[in-house]
C-alpha positions, -999 to +999 in steps of 0.1 A: +393-039+131+358-047+144+349-011+143+360-008+107+338-038+098+309-024+117+312+010+099+313-008+065+282-028+074+264+004+085+274+022+053+262-008+032+229-009+051+224+029+045+231+024+007+206-005+006+180+016+024+184+045+000+180+022-030+150+005-015+134+039-006+139+051-041+124+020-056+094+022-033+088+059-041+091+051-078+065+023-075+041+045-056+045+073-082+039+048-111+007+035-094-005+070-087-001+081-123-027+056-134-053+069-109-075+100-114-086+105-078-085+092-042-119+075-045-105+052-072-076+042-050-099+035-020-122+014-042-092-006-054-081-012-018-115-023-007-118-047-036-084-061-029-092-065+008-124-084+000-105-106-025-077-115-001-101-123+028-126-143+008-109-177+011-108-176+049-136-188+072-161-160+081-159-170+118-123-158+120-116-123+132-112-099+103-103-063+100-134-042+104-126-006+113-105+005+083-127-013+057-158+003+073-142+038+071-131+032+035-166+021+024-180+051+043-156+074+025-166+059-009-202+068-002-192+105-001-162+106-025-174+079-050-149+059-070-156+077-103-143+049-124-125+056-157-145+052-189-135+021-207 
């Protein structure tokens, strides 16, 4: 009896995972369709990082390596924003 319940829970978890994975892939695809290049995506990520960290005290530890690499990449790639 317990084994049957465990199997049912596992199958339900697998179904939920498959649905969540499909939703996540769909969301990523929808976001990617609005972008023209990788530089634009990196620029959005850097802006969002700055926006989210702005309210916190500057004396607190903050992520430094990835934002630095992203900004460095933007110098070479360039965001190439869409014309409005």
